[in-house]
VEXTORTI-535033 format. One record per residue (C-alpha): x, y, z. Coordinates in steps of 0.2 Angstrom, whole numbers. Layout:
VEXTORTI-535033
SITE    xx    yy    zz
SITE     X     Y     Z
...
***
This chain:
VEXTORTI-535033
SITE    xx    yy    zz
SITE  -738   803  -272
SITE  -733   794  -288
SITE  -717   785  -292
SITE  -704   793  -303
SITE  -703   783  -319
SITE  -691   781  -333
SITE  -698   772  -349
SITE  -690   771  -366
SITE  -692   761  -382
SITE  -676   757  -392
SITE  -679   758  -410
SITE  -669   748  -423
SITE  -659   763  -427
SITE  -647   772  -416
SITE  -656   778  -400
SITE  -658   797  -399
SITE  -658   799  -381
SITE  -657   818  -381
SITE  -673   821  -391
SITE  -683   808  -381
SITE  -678   815  -364
SITE  -681   833  -369
SITE  -698   829  -376
SITE  -707   818  -363
SITE  -719   825  -350
SITE  -735   817  -345
SITE  -750   829  -347
SITE  -765   830  -336
SITE  -774   817  -347
SITE  -760   804  -344
SITE  -759   791  -330
SITE  -751   793  -313
SITE  -732   795  -314
SITE  -719   807  -320
SITE  -709   808  -337
SITE  -693   800  -341
SITE  -683   815  -336
SITE  -688   813  -318
SITE  -677   798  -316
SITE  -663   809  -321
SITE  -668   822  -309
SITE  -669   810  -295
SITE  -652   802  -298
SITE  -644   819  -300
SITE  -652   827  -285
SITE  -647   813  -274
SITE  -629   811  -279
SITE  -626   829  -277
SITE  -636   832  -261
SITE  -642   816  -252
SITE  -627   813  -241
SITE  -623   816  -223
SITE  -615   833  -219
SITE  -620   840  -236
SITE  -620   859  -235
SITE  -635   866  -245
SITE  -633   879  -258
SITE  -632   897  -252
SITE  -639   903  -269
SITE  -657   904  -264
SITE  -663   920  -272
SITE  -677   923  -284
SITE  -666   919  -300
SITE  -678   905  -305
SITE  -689   918  -313
SITE  -675   925  -324
SITE  -669   908  -329
SITE  -673   898  -345
SITE  -665   883  -353
SITE  -667   873  -369
SITE  -661   856  -375
SITE  -664   861  -393
SITE  -648   866  -402
SITE  -651   884  -407
SITE  -638   885  -420
SITE  -620   893  -420
SITE  -619   910  -411
SITE  -610   920  -424
SITE  -603   932  -410
SITE  -594   917  -402
SITE  -583   917  -417
SITE  -578   898  -416
SITE  -564   891  -426
SITE  -571   889  -444
SITE  -566   871  -446
SITE  -574   866  -429
SITE  -590   876  -429
SITE  -598   861  -439
SITE  -596   850  -424
SITE  -606   861  -412
SITE  -623   853  -416
SITE  -616   836  -410
SITE  -608   843  -395
SITE  -623   853  -389
SITE  -633   846  -374
SITE  -641   861  -367
SITE  -641   880  -365
SITE  -646   890  -350
SITE  -649   909  -349
SITE  -650   922  -336
SITE  -660   938  -341
SITE  -654   952  -331
SITE  -662   969  -328
SITE  -645   978  -329
SITE  -631   972  -341
SITE  -626   955  -333
SITE  -636   943  -344
SITE  -628   928  -349
SITE  -630   911  -359
SITE  -620   896  -355
SITE  -619   881  -367
SITE  -616   864  -360
SITE  -608   850  -370
SITE  -612   831  -370
SITE  -600   829  -356
SITE  -610   841  -345
SITE  -597   854  -345
SITE  -598   872  -350
SITE  -590   877  -367
SITE  -598   894  -370
SITE  -601   908  -358
SITE  -609   923  -368
SITE  -612   940  -360
SITE  -620   950  -373
SITE  -620   967  -364
SITE  -603   965  -357
SITE  -589   957  -366
SITE  -597   944  -377
SITE  -590   927  -378
SITE  -578   922  -363
SITE  -572   905  -369
SITE  -558   902  -381
SITE  -562   900  -400
SITE  -555   882  -401
SITE  -539   886  -410
SITE  -530   870  -405
SITE  -530   857  -418
SITE  -537   839  -414
SITE  -547   845  -399
SITE  -563   855  -404
SITE  -571   858  -387
SITE  -562   845  -377
SITE  -547   855  -371
SITE  -551   874  -371
SITE  -567   872  -361
SITE  -572   871  -342
SITE  -571   853  -337
SITE  -566   842  -323
SITE  -550   832  -326
SITE  -543   817  -316
SITE  -526   809  -318
SITE  -519   792  -311
SITE  -501   797  -308
SITE  -497   779  -304
SITE  -499   775  -322
SITE  -497   792  -332
SITE  -481   790  -342
SITE  -474   779  -329
SITE  -459   768  -334
SITE  -462   749  -333
SITE  -480   750  -327
SITE  -489   745  -342
SITE  -486   727  -348
SITE  -467   730  -343
SITE  -466   746  -354
SITE  -468   764  -351
SITE  -487   769  -350
SITE  -495   782  -361
SITE  -503   797  -355
SITE  -518   795  -342
SITE  -530   809  -342
SITE  -548   807  -340
SITE  -557   823  -347
SITE  -574   828  -343
SITE  -576   835  -360
SITE  -570   821  -372
SITE  -556   814  -382
SITE  -543   822  -393
SITE  -544   818  -412
SITE  -529   807  -412
SITE  -536   790  -417
SITE  -540   792  -436
SITE  -551   787  -443
SITE  -561   783  -428
SITE  -561   800  -420
SITE  -561   810  -436
SITE  -578   815  -430
SITE  -575   821  -412
SITE  -580   809  -398
SITE  -587   819  -383
SITE  -589   812  -365
SITE  -606   804  -365
SITE  -621   811  -357
SITE  -628   799  -343
SITE  -642   811  -336
SITE  -648   828  -337
SITE  -661   839  -328
SITE  -665   857  -329
SITE  -677   864  -316
SITE  -680   881  -307
SITE  -663   890  -307
SITE  -652   875  -310
SITE  -647   863  -323
SITE  -638   847  -318
SITE  -628   834  -329
SITE  -619   818  -327
SITE  -607   810  -340
SITE  -595   796  -342
SITE  -577   804  -342
SITE  -566   798  -356
SITE  -547   794  -358
SITE  -542   810  -368
SITE  -526   803  -376
SITE  -533   791  -388
SITE  -530   778  -394
SITE  -528   772  -376
SITE  -524   756  -366
SITE  -534   762  -351
SITE  -552   761  -346
SITE  -561   775  -337
SITE  -569   772  -320
SITE  -575   791  -318
SITE  -592   798  -319
SITE  -592   817  -319
SITE  -607   828  -313
SITE  -609   847  -315
SITE  -623   858  -309
SITE  -625   876  -314
SITE  -636   887  -303
SITE  -641   905  -307
SITE  -639   916  -292
SITE  -644   931  -301
SITE  -634   947  -304
SITE  -622   938  -316
SITE  -617   925  -303
SITE  -617   906  -307
SITE  -614   893  -293
SITE  -605   879  -301
SITE  -604   862  -292
SITE  -593   849  -300
SITE  -591   831  -294
SITE  -580   816  -299
SITE  -586   799  -294
SITE  -575   783  -295
SITE  -586   769  -299
SITE  -573   755  -300
SITE  -578   740  -289
SITE  -571   741  -272
SITE  -556   730  -270
SITE  -549   734  -288
SITE  -530   736  -288
SITE  -527   754  -283
SITE  -513   756  -296
SITE  -526   753  -309
SITE  -541   764  -304
SITE  -536   776  -290
SITE  -536   794  -296
SITE  -523   806  -288
SITE  -522   822  -297
SITE  -536   834  -302
SITE  -541   849  -311
SITE  -557   857  -303
SITE  -560   864  -315
SITE  -548   865  -330
SITE  -553   881  -339
SITE  -549   899  -344
SITE  -554   913  -355
SITE  -552   920  -372
SITE  -536   930  -371
SITE  -541   943  -384
SITE  -557   947  -375
SITE  -551   946  -357
SITE  -532   950  -358
SITE  -529   955  -341
SITE  -528   945  -325
SITE  -530   953  -307
SITE  -530   945  -290
SITE  -532   954  -273
SITE  -518   957  -261
SITE  -517   941  -251
SITE  -513   950  -235
SITE  -525   965  -235
SITE  -539   958  -246
SITE  -539   974  -256
SITE  -540   974  -275
SITE  -532   989  -283
SITE  -535   993  -301
SITE  -538  1012  -302
SITE  -520  1018  -300
SITE  -508  1012  -314
SITE  -494  1012  -301
SITE  -502  1000  -289
SITE  -513   989  -299
SITE  -514   971  -293
SITE  -511   964  -310
SITE  -505   946  -313
SITE  -491   942  -325
SITE  -497   928  -337
SITE  -482   918  -342
SITE  -482   904  -355
SITE  -490   889  -347
SITE  -478   879  -336
SITE  -468   895  -331
SITE  -477   899  -315
SITE  -465   891  -302
SITE  -463   901  -286
SITE  -449   914  -288
SITE  -451   914  -307
SITE  -456   927  -319
SITE  -475   926  -314
SITE  -471   934  -297
SITE  -485   936  -285
SITE  -496   925  -296
SITE  -485   910  -297
SITE  -494   894  -293
SITE  -499   893  -275
SITE  -510   885  -263
SITE  -527   893  -261
SITE  -524   895  -243
SITE  -511   908  -247
SITE  -521   918  -259
SITE  -535   930  -259
SITE  -549   919  -264
SITE  -553   924  -282
SITE  -545   928  -299
SITE  -553   941  -312
SITE  -550   942  -330
SITE  -553   959  -337
SITE  -557   967  -354
SITE  -544   978  -363
SITE  -541   995  -357
SITE  -531   994  -340
SITE  -515  1004  -338
SITE  -500  1000  -327
SITE  -484  1009  -324
SITE  -473   993  -325
SITE  -454   995  -324
SITE  -445   998  -341
SITE  -437   984  -350
SITE  -420   988  -356
SITE  -414   986  -374
SITE  -410   968  -372
SITE  -416   956  -379
SITE  -423   967  -393
SITE  -407   972  -402
SITE  -399   961  -415
SITE  -381   955  -413
SITE  -366   952  -424
SITE  -363   933  -425
SITE  -347   926  -416
SITE  -331   928  -426
SITE  -339   937  -441
SITE  -335   953  -449
SITE  -350   961  -458
SITE  -338   968  -472
SITE  -344   959  -487
SITE  -356   949  -477
SITE  -369   962  -472
SITE  -384   951  -476
SITE  -378   935  -466
SITE  -367   942  -452
SITE  -382   947  -440
SITE  -392   936  -428
SITE  -409   942  -423
SITE  -414   944  -404
SITE  -421   927  -403
SITE  -405   919  -407
SITE  -391   929  -398
SITE  -398   930  -380
SITE  -399   917  -367
SITE  -414   914  -355
SITE  -407   928  -343
SITE  -407   941  -357
SITE  -388   941  -359
SITE  -379   940  -375
SITE  -373   922  -378
SITE  -354   920  -379
SITE  -346   928  -395
SITE  -362   938  -400
SITE  -361   957  -400
SITE  -377   967  -399
SITE  -378   983  -410
SITE  -372   999  -400
SITE  -384  1014  -400
SITE  -375  1030  -399
SITE  -374  1048  -406
SITE  -357  1052  -413
SITE  -346  1065  -404
SITE  -349  1083  -408
SITE  -364  1079  -419
SITE  -383  1078  -420
SITE  -391  1063  -426
SITE  -392  1071  -444
SITE  -409  1063  -447
SITE  -415  1061  -465
SITE  -433  1060  -472
SITE  -440  1043  -476
SITE  -458  1049  -478
SITE  -475  1047  -470
SITE  -483  1031  -465
SITE  -500  1026  -457
SITE  -491  1024  -440
SITE  -479  1039  -441
SITE  -465  1048  -450
SITE  -450  1038  -454
SITE  -433  1044  -452
SITE  -415  1037  -453
SITE  -404  1045  -441
SITE  -385  1042  -436
SITE  -388  1033  -420
SITE  -379  1016  -421
SITE  -360  1012  -421
SITE  -354  1006  -438
SITE  -348   988  -441
SITE  -365   980  -441
SITE  -375   972  -455
SITE  -393   971  -461
SITE  -406   969  -448
SITE  -425   967  -449
SITE  -433   969  -432
SITE  -449   977  -438
SITE  -454   981  -420
SITE  -470   990  -415
SITE  -479   993  -399
SITE  -489   976  -402
SITE  -473   966  -405
SITE  -462   970  -390
SITE  -474   965  -376
SITE  -467   956  -362
SITE  -472   938  -364
SITE  -478   937  -346
SITE  -487   954  -346
SITE  -506   956  -347
SITE  -505   971  -358
SITE  -508   970  -376
SITE  -497   985  -381
SITE  -481   993  -375
SITE  -472  1009  -378
SITE  -454  1008  -386
SITE  -442  1022  -387
SITE  -424  1029  -387
SITE  -417  1037  -371
SITE  -401  1046  -366
SITE  -391  1035  -355
SITE  -386  1050  -344
SITE  -402  1059  -341
SITE  -415  1046  -347
SITE  -423  1059  -358
SITE  -430  1052  -374
SITE  -444  1050  -386
SITE  -456  1036  -391
SITE  -455  1027  -408
SITE  -470  1019  -417
SITE  -460  1007  -428
SITE  -442  1001  -429
SITE  -437   995  -447
SITE  -418   993  -445
SITE  -406   994  -431
SITE  -392   994  -444
SITE  -392   990  -463
SITE  -374   992  -469
SITE  -357   990  -460
SITE  -352  1008  -465
SITE  -368  1016  -461
SITE  -372  1024  -444
SITE  -391  1024  -448
SITE  -406  1018  -438
SITE  -422  1017  -447
SITE  -437  1021  -437
SITE  -454  1030  -436
SITE  -461  1043  -423
SITE  -478  1050  -421
SITE  -477  1066  -431
SITE  -486  1074  -445
SITE  -471  1082  -454
SITE  -452  1078  -457
SITE  -448  1094  -447
SITE  -458  1089  -432
SITE  -451  1071  -433
SITE  -433  1078  -434
SITE  -435  1090  -420
SITE  -442  1077  -409
SITE  -425  1067  -411
SITE  -413  1082  -412
SITE  -420  1091  -397
SITE  -415  1076  -386
SITE  -400  1069  -394
SITE  -390  1085  -399
SITE  -372  1080  -395
SITE  -363  1095  -402
SITE  -350  1102  -391
SITE  -347  1085  -383
SITE  -331  1076  -387
SITE  -338  1059  -382
SITE  -351  1049  -390
SITE  -369  1050  -382
SITE  -374  1032  -377
SITE  -393  1028  -380
SITE  -404  1015  -372
SITE  -418  1007  -381
SITE  -432  1003  -368
SITE  -449   995  -369
SITE  -462  1000  -356
SITE  -481   996  -354
SITE  -493  1010  -356
SITE  -486  1023  -345
SITE  -496  1033  -332
SITE  -493  1049  -343
SITE  -503  1040  -356
SITE  -519  1038  -346
SITE  -533  1048  -353
SITE  -542  1060  -343
SITE  -559  1050  -343
SITE  -550  1034  -338
SITE  -563  1023  -329
SITE  -556  1005  -326
SITE  -571  1001  -315
SITE  -582  1001  -330
SITE  -572   987  -339
SITE  -581   970  -341
SITE  -574   956  -331
SITE  -576   937  -328
SITE  -571   932  -310
SITE  -568   914  -303
SITE  -571   912  -285
SITE  -561   898  -277
SITE  -561   901  -259
SITE  -547   896  -247
SITE  -546   877  -251
SITE  -548   873  -233
SITE  -559   858  -229
SITE  -558   845  -215
SITE  -566   833  -227
SITE  -553   834  -241
SITE  -536   828  -234
SITE  -526   834  -250
SITE  -522   852  -255
SITE  -530   864  -267
SITE  -520   877  -277
SITE  -522   890  -291
SITE  -513   890  -307
SITE  -514   903  -322
SITE  -504   906  -338
SITE  -505   910  -356
SITE  -504   898  -371
SITE  -499   901  -389
SITE  -517   901  -394
SITE  -531   913  -390
SITE  -532   906  -372
SITE  -528   910  -355
SITE  -528   895  -343
SITE  -536   895  -326
SITE  -537   880  -315
SITE  -538   873  -297
SITE  -528   858  -293
SITE  -532   845  -280
SITE  -515   837  -277
SITE  -503   831  -264
SITE  -500   814  -256
SITE  -517   813  -248
SITE  -526   819  -264
SITE  -534   803  -268
SITE  -551   797  -276
SITE  -553   778  -272
SITE  -567   767  -278
SITE  -583   772  -270
SITE  -578   790  -266
SITE  -584   806  -274
SITE  -574   822  -274
SITE  -585   838  -274
SITE  -581   856  -276
SITE  -595   870  -276
SITE  -588   887  -281
SITE  -594   902  -291
SITE  -590   912  -307
SITE  -598   928  -312
SITE  -598   942  -325
SITE  -598   960  -320
SITE  -590   977  -321
SITE  -573   978  -313
SITE  -579   990  -300
SITE  -591   977  -292
SITE  -578   962  -292
SITE  -571   964  -274
SITE  -588   966  -265
SITE  -596   952  -275
SITE  -581   940  -273
SITE  -579   944  -255
SITE  -597   939  -252
SITE  -595   922  -261
SITE  -578   916  -256
SITE  -583   909  -239
SITE  -597   899  -247
SITE  -585   888  -258
SITE  -587   870  -252
SITE  -575   856  -254
SITE  -579   838  -250
SITE  -574   820  -252
SITE  -589   809  -250
SITE  -588   790  -246
SITE  -602   780  -252
SITE  -607   776  -234
SITE  -613   794  -232
SITE  -627   793  -245
SITE  -645   792  -240
SITE  -653   787  -257
SITE  -670   783  -263
SITE  -675   766  -271
SITE  -675   763  -289
SITE  -684   747  -295
SITE  -682   738  -312
SITE  -698   730  -318
SITE  -697   718  -333
SITE  -710   712  -345
SITE  -703   700  -358
SITE  -687   707  -365
SITE  -692   725  -360
SITE  -690   734  -344
SITE  -694   750  -335
SITE  -685   759  -321
SITE  -695   768  -308
SITE  -688   779  -294
SITE  -697   782  -277
SITE  -705   799  -279
SITE  -697   807  -263
SITE  -680   809  -256
SITE  -675   793  -246
SITE  -692   785  -252
SITE  -692   766  -252
SITE  -707   761  -262
SITE  -712   761  -280
SITE  -727   755  -290
SITE  -730   748  -307
SITE  -748   748  -314
SITE  -744   735  -327
SITE  -752   717  -324
SITE  -739   709  -335
SITE  -723   717  -327
SITE  -714   709  -313
SITE  -701   717  -301
SITE  -684   711  -307
SITE  -673   719  -294
SITE  -671   734  -283
SITE  -657   747  -282
SITE  -653   765  -277
SITE  -652   782  -284
SITE  -634   785  -277
SITE  -618   775  -273
SITE  -619   762  -259
SITE  -607   749  -253
SITE  -608   734  -264
SITE  -618   743  -278
SITE  -612   748  -295
SITE  -619   760  -308
SITE  -630   751  -321
SITE  -628   758  -338
SITE  -641   756  -352
SITE  -629   754  -367
SITE  -635   754  -386
SITE  -625   750  -401
SITE  -636   751  -416
SITE  -650   739  -413
SITE  -641   730  -399
SITE  -643   734  -381
SITE  -637   730  -364
SITE  -641   734  -346
SITE  -627   731  -333
SITE  -612   738  -324
SITE  -600   737  -339
SITE  -599   752  -349
SITE  -587   744  -361
SITE  -599   729  -365
SITE  -599   732  -384
SITE  -581   738  -385
SITE  -570   728  -397
SITE  -558   717  -386
SITE  -568   717  -371
SITE  -565   700  -362
SITE  -550   696  -373
SITE  -537   710  -372
SITE  -545   719  -357
SITE  -559   719  -344
SITE  -567   734  -335
SITE  -560   741  -324
SITE  -543   735  -330
SITE  -531   740  -344
SITE  -526   732  -360
SITE  -514   717  -358
SITE  -505   722  -374
SITE  -499   740  -377
SITE  -503   738  -395
SITE  -521   733  -392
SITE  -531   748  -389
SITE  -548   751  -380
SITE  -560   761  -390
SITE  -576   765  -381
SITE  -582   774  -396
SITE  -583   759  -407
SITE  -596   746  -408
SITE  -590   728  -410
SITE  -593   722  -428
SITE  -602   737  -434
SITE  -597   752  -445
SITE  -587   765  -436
SITE  -601   778  -440
SITE  -612   769  -427
SITE  -607   774  -410
SITE  -613   768  -393
SITE  -625   778  -382
SITE  -625   776  -363
SITE  -638   780  -350
SITE  -637   779  -331
SITE  -651   769  -323
SITE  -646   769  -305
SITE  -635   759  -293
SITE  -638   740  -292
SITE  -630   724  -285
SITE  -628   706  -291
SITE  -646   703  -288
SITE  -649   711  -305
SITE  -637   699  -314
SITE  -652   692  -324
SITE  -652   708  -334
SITE  -639   710  -347
SITE  -639   710  -366
SITE  -655   711  -376
SITE  -666   720  -364
SITE  -674   736  -370
SITE  -684   750  -363
SITE  -703   750  -366
SITE  -714   765  -363
SITE  -730   755  -359
SITE  -725   744  -344
SITE  -728   753  -328
SITE  -739   768  -333
SITE  -755   765  -343
SITE  -765   779  -350
SITE  -780   784  -339
SITE  -798   785  -346
SITE  -802   802  -338
SITE  -791   818  -336
SITE  -783   819  -319
SITE  -790   832  -307
SITE  -773   835  -300
SITE  -762   849  -308
SITE  -747   843  -318
SITE  -730   844  -309
SITE  -722   851  -324
SITE  -727   867  -333
SITE  -724   863  -351
SITE  -720   847  -362
SITE  -701   852  -361
SITE  -690   865  -354
SITE  -695   882  -361
SITE  -683   889  -374
SITE  -673   905  -370
SITE  -684   920  -367
SITE  -691   933  -379
SITE  -687   951  -374
SITE  -705   953  -368
SITE  -717   939  -362
SITE  -729   934  -376
SITE  -747   934  -372
SITE  -750   917  -379
SITE  -738   902  -383
SITE  -728   905  -399
SITE  -730   891  -412
SITE  -711   887  -412
SITE  -699   888  -397
SITE  -689   905  -398
SITE  -671   903  -403
SITE  -656   910  -393
SITE  -656   929  -392
SITE  -646   939  -404
SITE  -629   943  -398
SITE  -633   962  -397
SITE  -650   970  -395
SITE  -657   975  -413
SITE  -661   993  -415
SITE  -675   999  -426
SITE  -672   995  -444
SITE  -660  1008  -452
SITE  -663  1015  -469
SITE  -646  1023  -472
SITE  -632  1013  -479
SITE  -616  1011  -470
SITE  -603  1021  -478
SITE  -585  1015  -482
SITE  -570  1022  -473
SITE  -565  1038  -482
SITE  -547  1034  -484
SITE  -542  1020  -496
SITE  -528  1008  -493
SITE  -529   994  -507
SITE  -518   997  -522
SITE  -524   998  -540
SITE  -518   993  -557
SITE  -513  1008  -568
SITE  -523  1011  -584
SITE  -518   998  -597
SITE  -516   985  -584
SITE  -502   973  -579
SITE  -492   961  -590
SITE  -476   952  -590
SITE  -466   967  -596
SITE  -472   980  -583
SITE  -476   968  -568
SITE  -464   978  -557
SITE  -471   996  -562
SITE  -490   993  -566
SITE  -497   996  -549
SITE  -502  1012  -541
SITE  -504  1017  -522
SITE  -521  1024  -516
SITE  -514  1041  -517
SITE  -512  1040  -535
SITE  -527  1030  -541
SITE  -540  1039  -530
SITE  -545  1057  -531
SITE  -540  1068  -516
SITE  -524  1059  -513
SITE  -533  1043  -509
SITE  -549  1050  -501
SITE  -560  1052  -516
SITE  -567  1042  -530
SITE  -558  1030  -541
SITE  -549  1038  -555
SITE  -554  1033  -573
SITE  -544  1018  -580
SITE  -537  1012  -563
SITE  -542   995  -557
SITE  -542   992  -538
SITE  -538   975  -532
SITE  -554   966  -527
SITE  -552   956  -511
SITE  -561   939  -510
SITE  -559   921  -507
SITE  -561   910  -522
SITE  -576   898  -523
SITE  -575   881  -516
SITE  -558   885  -508
SITE  -549   891  -492
SITE  -537   906  -493
SITE  -523   893  -494
SITE  -512   902  -483
SITE  -493   898  -483
SITE  -480   901  -470
SITE  -468   916  -472
SITE  -460   915  -454
SITE  -460   923  -437
SITE  -457   941  -434
SITE  -457   944  -415
SITE  -475   940  -410
SITE  -481   941  -427
SITE  -482   927  -440
SITE  -482   932  -459
SITE  -492   923  -471
SITE  -497   923  -490
SITE  -515   920  -492
SITE  -526   919  -508
SITE  -537   935  -507
SITE  -539   941  -524
SITE  -538   937  -543
SITE  -522   935  -553
SITE  -517   949  -565
SITE  -509   961  -553
SITE  -491   966  -551
SITE  -479   971  -537
SITE  -484   982  -523
SITE  -474   987  -508
SITE  -486   992  -495
SITE  -477   990  -478
SITE  -494   995  -469
SITE  -497   995  -451
SITE  -512  1003  -442
SITE  -509  1020  -434
SITE  -508  1022  -415
SITE  -525  1019  -408
SITE  -532  1010  -423
SITE  -533   992  -429
SITE  -534   985  -447
SITE  -541   969  -454
SITE  -550   958  -466
SITE  -569   956  -465
SITE  -582   946  -473
SITE  -594   956  -483
SITE  -609   945  -479
SITE  -607   944  -460
SITE  -594   957  -455
SITE  -584   943  -446
SITE  -565   943  -449
SITE  -548   945  -441
SITE  -536   959  -437
SITE  -519   960  -447
SITE  -504   968  -439
SITE  -494   972  -455
SITE  -497   971  -474
SITE  -481   969  -484
SITE  -489   967  -502
SITE  -506   967  -508
SITE  -500   958  -523
SITE  -483   953  -530
SITE  -484   942  -546
SITE  -496   942  -561
SITE  -499   923  -559
SITE  -502   924  -540
SITE  -517   928  -529
SITE  -507   932  -513
SITE  -509   945  -500
SITE  -493   946  -489
SITE  -499   949  -471
SITE  -495   946  -453
SITE  -506   942  -438
SITE  -502   941  -420
SITE  -498   922  -418
SITE  -483   912  -411
SITE  -483   899  -425
SITE  -490   895  -442
SITE  -504   884  -437
SITE  -511   897  -425
SITE  -509   911  -438
SITE  -518   900  -452
SITE  -532   896  -440
SITE  -535   915  -436
SITE  -538   917  -455
SITE  -547   901  -459
SITE  -559   904  -444
SITE  -571   915  -455
SITE  -564   913  -472
SITE  -565   895  -476
SITE  -576   895  -492
SITE  -576   877  -496
SITE  -592   870  -502
SITE  -598   887  -508
SITE  -600   889  -527
SITE  -598   908  -525
SITE  -583   918  -521
SITE  -583   926  -504
SITE  -581   945  -505
SITE  -569   952  -492
SITE  -566   970  -487
SITE  -551   978  -479
SITE  -554   991  -465
SITE  -545  1002  -454
SITE  -554  1005  -438
SITE  -552  1016  -423
SITE  -548  1006  -407
***
């Protein structure tokens, strides 16, 4: 057997570790020994496996044959639809991609960042991208990803604990830091890769976790490890570990970690909007009957306390739950209880009369109700009722895309102007997993009623009894009959009270071919959290955010949840993609295989790693077998400098090979080149001044564009003290080329991990590694052009165009400017608004305020020269509408169009998207329409699509 070896030469420029590791494998013509990546493999395998009471993986099938991986960045996956401003950083983030090719529809590709954590989980035949699009500012792929997180709650925001003052946040992220230390973190700084190895059905990674809230006064003593193993059939076994490498005896207050996320993660809410968990008592998972579905309310993050609105899915210990959580694609139905009229009705403000103050006397629903949904003191909600001895006397307001609009006598007089603009997508319970609800008016006595598709005004003038709304009808008579048949109050001397109610999709709405079992899903299997080796407690938390992100996490917490120096905390669990029908059987087969462990360094049984030195260069060589104790070096000029191990051991510290430009260091201090080291701080301590920050991402005395790199060499004691600054790897120390080819077969099949597979095996090697597969299988080339939607929606300038004298009357709707009432060809002389983003520009969106769950924007989407349009367009029931790039087809959905244009001098389209704040709404638009750096305009098309 030959020793495992790691050799590297440091160039005068910044060391490119990734490309070197990916490309080194010794061929049959090389000397005895293995390539550089095998040192990584030895260290990673031993830390994760070579300890007493280790429980081997249960993922032992034949998935290796369906697994492929690459360390070469394959480019952005357009189908992942990352945030437009952040996609540029993915090339720096990327470390590896791993793919399972499935005979059915459960293929997946995961992408792993520099921190060894998963940031993309793409399932081309199921739901597409599972991970959030990164819509949180200052955190591209450092927050909305799957990662391990550790917290020192003895310091985190603790008063008086940091140089006599309150401490800042203390969170060590496995993924990296926020961009909050300009200009140093204008380019994101990700947790740094220390080792990586892909082999068979697994990929394993180690990284140095970083203090996330920069600039910081804390150092990080945490190494994170992640292993992803393909178990086949869409299942991934995920092992994550946190190791505290602070020297034993360091003050516990400074280095102990005592609160954890294993993992912090979640899914893209727009793709997987529903959460289900099995009944904790029976273990059954119900989803077919809308009356008994085991759905989980998903309340805003932090609202999941026991007894709160999240109900059965409030935070709870894993021992009290069913062992797994599934996130499911859109299409589920549930017969949830109706929500009464509050808090949707507007209110008259305290001590105000609407007479003479119609436009200012009313308060919207967000302002006039308390947290319990009751009117605040002095606020008077509008009262819905039909007058005595009368019908609603509905009047025609015309046809719209989402229904026929009426105004009917259904509100008590005395109220002023209201603008609720409610629709099925804007009245959803904030804790409900359903993306649409039904809204309607119902008799208070019999509960008979009808559904509405849109509410324009609860009231509009103090003397008017009219409510303005739409119903799903194709004529005025049909719409009026829908209302009058239920609310005819003639012959009754009392008013007829009306309730406004919001309900999720009712059982009566379930289509005949409803098949929820076929819906795509992603399931996280966490087990019961019970382990004799981990004295703390494990719990599950889920919730929603104001971004396209549902949070899923397991906490290790409680008074005994502690990671001291020399200990490693490990969790091996599973996640899988499948159809909903197979979730229960698959999860039940896995949940008993989840393993939790707390590993003291005395439990390890490592192999030897020796450092050989020749002049100012060195080589690191690992014993070739587990627990092996001997290595060899063929160089006559090299001397054995010191010996260590592949795992933690009492009295041994991890040694990092650190580079900063042309400078290098080998030793136990990862902050060796950090400004202030030895003056304002020493590792593993903290800064002695709350204004003197510790920036691991800066090289002392060098331009901030030069960043350090780190590599884990092994674990060594003080006998290696002669190493330090100035030593570099050399690739000609311990292995010299042999004169004749070896008669032994090589241990590795190719010079580097194979790229992701082609659909069919190639008969001979391809000249270039194949890239990642396309997001969807490509059919045979088509010859027919894709036709545009038949109906037109964008307005036109009338013949003669627009000028300052006719700005308010120069525009025509589609029914006028296209033949066949908006369905045919453009009429002569009419000029349609051409949608596009200007060259070298963004859409320059501006805020117009919040409307329920929608945010209104004005965005530059056309040329100047068009006048006023009054569109008020919403998609009809069962449809969506949106703006899409002509070149890629990517875009976003809009929930409402107010104006295509408004003034001659402006380029604005007035639109709304589903978002809770301006930043989120703007990010939705900019994700695919940032045209900066492009000298050509970016053509845009508007489409109405069937859901």
